C-alpha positions as CSV (number, residue, x, y, z in Angstrom):
1,A,0.0,0.1,0.2
2,P,1.0,3.6,-0.5
3,V,3.3,5.0,2.3
4,V,3.6,8.6,3.3
5,I,7.2,9.4,3.5
6,H,6.9,13.4,3.3
7,E,4.4,16.0,4.7
8,D,3.9,19.5,5.1
9,D,1.2,22.2,4.9
10,D,1.2,21.9,1.1
11,V,1.6,18.0,0.1
12,L,1.9,14.7,1.0
13,V,4.3,12.7,-0.8
14,I,4.1,8.9,-1.0
15,D,6.1,5.9,-1.9
16,K,3.8,4.3,-4.6
17,P,4.1,0.5,-4.9
18,A,4.9,-1.1,-8.0
19,G,2.1,-2.6,-9.7
20,M,-0.5,0.0,-8.9
21,S,-1.9,2.0,-11.7
22,F,-2.4,5.7,-11.3
23,H,-5.9,5.5,-12.5
24,N,-8.6,2.8,-11.5
25,D,-7.5,-0.1,-13.3
26,D,-11.2,-1.1,-14.6
27,L,-10.6,-3.0,-17.7
28,V,-7.8,-5.5,-16.4
29,T,-7.9,-6.2,-12.7
30,N,-10.8,-3.9,-11.5
31,L,-8.3,-2.5,-8.8
32,P,-8.7,0.9,-7.5
33,G,-5.8,3.4,-8.7
34,V,-3.3,5.2,-6.6
35,L,-5.1,8.2,-5.6
36,S,-8.5,6.3,-4.9
37,T,-6.3,3.8,-2.7
38,V,-5.1,6.8,-0.6
39,R,-8.1,8.5,-0.1
40,A,-9.7,5.0,0.9
41,L,-6.9,4.6,3.4
42,Q,-7.5,8.4,4.8
43,A,-11.1,7.4,5.4
44,S,-10.3,4.1,7.4
45,G,-7.4,5.9,9.2
46,E,-4.9,3.3,8.0
47,L,-2.9,5.6,6.0
48,R,0.7,4.8,7.1
49,G,2.8,8.0,7.7
50,S,0.2,10.3,8.3
51,D,-3.2,11.1,10.0
52,Y,-4.3,13.8,7.2
53,T,-7.7,13.5,6.1
54,G,-8.2,16.5,3.9
55,E,-8.5,16.7,0.1
56,L,-5.8,15.7,-2.2
57,H,-4.9,16.5,-5.8
58,S,-2.6,14.6,-8.5
59,V,-0.1,16.5,-10.0
60,H,1.9,14.1,-11.8
61,R,1.6,10.4,-12.6
62,L,4.0,7.4,-12.7
63,D,3.9,4.1,-14.7
64,K,2.3,1.0,-13.2
65,I,5.3,-0.8,-13.0
66,T,7.1,2.3,-11.4
67,S,7.6,2.5,-7.5
68,G,8.5,5.7,-5.5
69,I,8.2,9.1,-5.2
70,L,4.4,10.9,-6.0
71,L,3.4,14.2,-5.1
72,L,-0.2,15.0,-4.0
73,A,-1.3,18.5,-3.4
74,K,-3.6,19.4,-0.3
75,N,-5.4,22.1,-2.3
76,E,-6.3,23.4,-5.7
77,R,-3.6,26.3,-5.3
78,V,-0.6,24.2,-4.5
79,A,-1.8,21.7,-7.5
80,S,-1.9,24.6,-9.9
81,W,1.4,25.9,-8.5
82,L,3.2,22.4,-9.0
83,A,1.5,21.7,-12.3
84,R,3.3,24.7,-13.7
85,Q,6.6,23.7,-12.3
86,F,6.4,20.2,-14.1
87,A,5.2,22.1,-17.3
88,R,8.1,24.3,-17.3
89,R,10.4,21.6,-16.7
90,R,11.8,23.1,-13.1
91,V,11.0,19.7,-11.2
92,H,14.3,17.9,-10.9
93,K,13.5,14.1,-11.0
94,Y,16.1,11.1,-10.5
95,Y,15.1,7.5,-11.1
96,V,17.0,4.3,-10.5
97,A,16.5,1.1,-12.6
98,L,18.1,-2.3,-13.0
99,S,18.7,-4.2,-16.4
100,A,20.1,-7.7,-17.0
101,R,22.0,-6.2,-19.9
102,K,24.8,-4.0,-20.2
103,P,23.9,-0.7,-22.0
104,S,25.6,0.4,-25.3
105,K,27.4,3.1,-23.6
106,K,28.2,3.7,-19.9
107,M,26.8,7.5,-19.7
108,G,25.4,10.0,-21.8
109,T,22.2,11.7,-23.1
110,V,19.5,9.8,-24.8
111,Q,17.0,12.1,-27.1
112,G,14.6,11.8,-29.8
113,D,10.8,11.9,-30.5
114,M,8.3,9.2,-29.0
115,A,6.1,7.2,-31.6
116,Q,3.6,4.7,-30.9
117,A,4.7,1.2,-31.6
118,R,3.4,-2.3,-31.3
119,R,0.5,-3.0,-28.8
120,G,0.7,-0.1,-26.7
121,A,4.4,0.5,-26.4
122,Y,6.2,3.2,-27.6
123,K,9.5,3.7,-29.6
124,L,12.2,6.4,-29.9
125,T,12.6,8.1,-33.2
126,R,15.5,10.0,-34.6
127,V,15.5,13.9,-34.8
128,E,17.0,15.1,-37.7
129,P,19.4,18.3,-37.7
130,G,17.5,21.5,-38.0
131,E,14.2,20.1,-36.8
132,S,12.3,21.1,-33.5
133,P,14.0,20.0,-30.1
134,P,13.6,16.4,-29.4
135,A,10.4,15.5,-27.3
136,A,12.0,13.2,-25.1
137,V,15.6,13.9,-23.3
138,T,17.2,11.8,-20.8
139,K,20.7,11.8,-19.0
140,F,21.9,8.8,-17.6
141,A,24.8,6.9,-16.1
142,S,25.3,3.1,-15.6
143,R,27.3,0.9,-13.3
144,G,27.7,-2.7,-12.5
145,V,25.9,-4.2,-9.3
146,R,25.5,-7.9,-7.9
147,G,21.9,-8.8,-7.9
148,A,20.2,-11.5,-5.8
149,S,18.8,-14.4,-7.3
150,P,17.4,-18.0,-6.2
151,G,20.8,-19.9,-7.6
152,G,23.3,-17.1,-6.2
153,D,24.4,-13.4,-7.4
154,R,23.9,-12.3,-10.9
155,P,25.5,-9.3,-12.6
156,L,23.2,-6.7,-13.4
157,R,23.4,-3.1,-14.4
158,M,22.1,0.0,-12.4
159,L,20.8,3.0,-14.4
160,L,20.8,6.4,-13.0
161,M,18.3,8.5,-15.0
162,R,17.5,12.0,-15.3
163,P,14.6,12.8,-17.5
164,L,14.8,16.5,-18.9
165,T,11.0,15.9,-20.3
166,G,8.1,13.9,-19.2
167,K,6.6,11.6,-21.9
168,T,4.8,8.5,-21.5
169,H,7.3,5.4,-20.9
170,Q,10.0,7.8,-21.5
171,L,12.7,6.1,-19.2
172,R,11.6,2.6,-20.2
173,V,12.2,3.4,-23.9
174,C,15.2,5.3,-22.9
175,A,16.5,1.9,-21.3
176,K,15.3,-0.1,-24.4
177,S,17.3,2.0,-26.8
178,L,20.5,1.4,-25.0
179,G,20.0,-2.3,-25.1
180,A,19.4,-2.5,-21.3
181,P,15.5,-2.9,-20.9
182,V,14.3,-2.5,-17.4
183,L,14.5,-5.8,-15.8
184,G,11.0,-7.3,-15.4
185,D,9.6,-4.8,-17.7
186,A,6.9,-6.8,-19.7
187,A,6.4,-4.1,-22.4
188,Y,10.2,-3.7,-23.3
189,A,12.5,-6.5,-21.9
190,G,10.7,-9.4,-23.6
191,G,9.6,-10.6,-27.0
192,A,6.0,-11.0,-28.4
193,K,4.8,-13.1,-25.6
194,S,5.8,-10.8,-22.8
195,L,4.3,-7.8,-24.8
196,K,1.1,-9.9,-25.2
197,S,1.1,-10.3,-21.3
198,F,1.6,-6.6,-20.9
199,N,-1.5,-6.0,-22.9
200,D,-3.4,-8.6,-21.1
201,G,-2.5,-6.7,-17.8
202,D,0.5,-8.3,-16.5
203,E,3.5,-5.7,-16.4
204,N,6.2,-8.1,-15.1
205,A,8.3,-10.0,-17.5
206,G,10.9,-13.0,-17.5
207,G,9.8,-14.4,-14.0
208,E,10.7,-11.0,-12.0
209,D,8.7,-10.1,-8.9
210,R,8.3,-6.6,-10.3
211,G,9.5,-4.1,-12.8
212,Y,12.6,-2.6,-11.5
213,L,12.2,1.2,-12.2
214,H,11.8,3.6,-9.2
215,A,11.3,7.3,-8.7
216,A,14.3,7.7,-6.2
217,A,14.7,11.6,-5.8
218,L,12.8,14.8,-6.7
219,R,13.4,18.5,-5.7
220,V,11.1,21.4,-6.5
221,A,10.6,24.9,-5.5
222,M,7.2,25.3,-3.3
223,P,5.0,28.3,-3.3
224,G,6.6,30.0,-0.4
225,G,9.8,30.0,-1.8
226,N,11.3,27.0,-0.1
227,V,12.8,24.0,-2.0
228,M,11.5,20.7,-1.1
229,D,13.8,17.7,-1.3
230,V,12.7,14.0,-1.4
231,V,14.8,10.9,-1.4
232,C,13.1,7.6,-1.4
233,K,15.3,4.6,-1.4
234,P,13.4,1.4,-3.0
235,T,12.9,-1.6,-0.8
236,E,10.1,-3.6,-2.6
237,G,11.5,-6.1,-4.6
238,R,13.9,-8.9,-4.1
239,E,16.7,-7.0,-6.2
240,W,16.2,-3.8,-4.2
241,T,16.3,-5.1,-0.7
242,H,19.1,-4.4,1.7
243,L,19.9,-7.8,1.6
244,S,21.3,-7.0,-2.0
245,A,24.7,-5.4,-1.1
246,G,25.5,-4.4,-4.5
247,F,22.6,-2.3,-4.9
248,H,23.1,-0.8,-1.6
249,D,26.7,-0.1,-2.3
250,A,25.7,1.4,-5.8
251,W,23.1,3.8,-3.8
252,V,25.6,5.2,-1.7
253,S,28.2,5.6,-4.0
254,C,25.9,7.6,-6.3
255,G,25.4,10.0,-3.3
256,F,21.7,9.5,-2.7
257,D,22.3,9.2,1.1
258,E,23.7,13.0,1.1
259,L,21.4,14.7,-1.2
260,I,18.7,16.4,1.2
261,G,19.4,20.0,1.6
262,R,22.5,20.2,-0.5
263,D,22.7,23.1,-3.0
264,E,23.9,20.8,-5.9
265,W,22.9,17.1,-6.4
266,F,25.1,14.8,-8.3
267,G,27.8,17.1,-9.1
268,D,30.7,14.6,-8.0
269,F,29.1,11.6,-10.0
270,A,29.6,10.6,-13.5
271,G,31.5,13.9,-14.3
272,G,28.5,16.0,-13.2
273,L,26.5,14.8,-16.4
274,L,23.4,14.5,-14.1
275,A,24.0,17.4,-11.8
276,S,21.2,19.9,-10.7
277,R,21.7,23.1,-8.7
278,R,18.9,24.5,-6.4
279,D,19.1,28.0,-8.3
280,E,18.0,26.4,-11.4
281,L,14.5,25.7,-9.8
282,F,13.9,29.6,-9.9
283,E,15.4,30.3,-13.3
284,D,13.0,32.5,-15.4
285,D,11.3,31.4,-18.5
């Protein structure tokens, strides 16, 4: 169930579970979406991490397979403010993913336009010189980790990704385009059978217990002028658990444990490729 990981006068920030749709999942499982679930937990007094029972408004979304940071505004004024920050690309977001395959390059920028592909999936298309700016831009860096498995450790790659745009399936398509699809992603990590399972409502592929994509860190300027920093370490899924020392070591070495309150994020990681500064949240259009 969703858990509140940060609360102030303006927002609830929850850790969204993997496998929970943003909207009510009427066509597949008839399960409630994340906002409906949170509201039901409020009403029953079972919302972990908060006793807030007031109104809530959604301002952004996460894919069904994606766990992690999701903002919910406590009133329409804050919802409108946050929606503008997302629209102006003033929200700095960072995701972590695992892949069973090594990406075609260790770090860099993946960019292009997004086009509908087979059966609800998307693909990245090339932007020719002189055309309008690409619709999808993602900066990334990768490193090897040792993952848990029933038969012992297996080599995995961790991707740290910073999307500069916000397109549907953007990060999942980014990973696929690098030859390193997200572990357990039925839409992009398997073949035709896996894609059919995705369209039948099963988002997991290859026998994995979840899709390994997680919204791990976010920073945004709030209406009062302060900056909200949120970091959320993934814990759901056997490859994320603290028992997997390889992932834990990678998380620490990236600098996640030192982000809160810092002016610059990830300035010392991957040559500063994914760095963001606090003052960038206040730049004029």
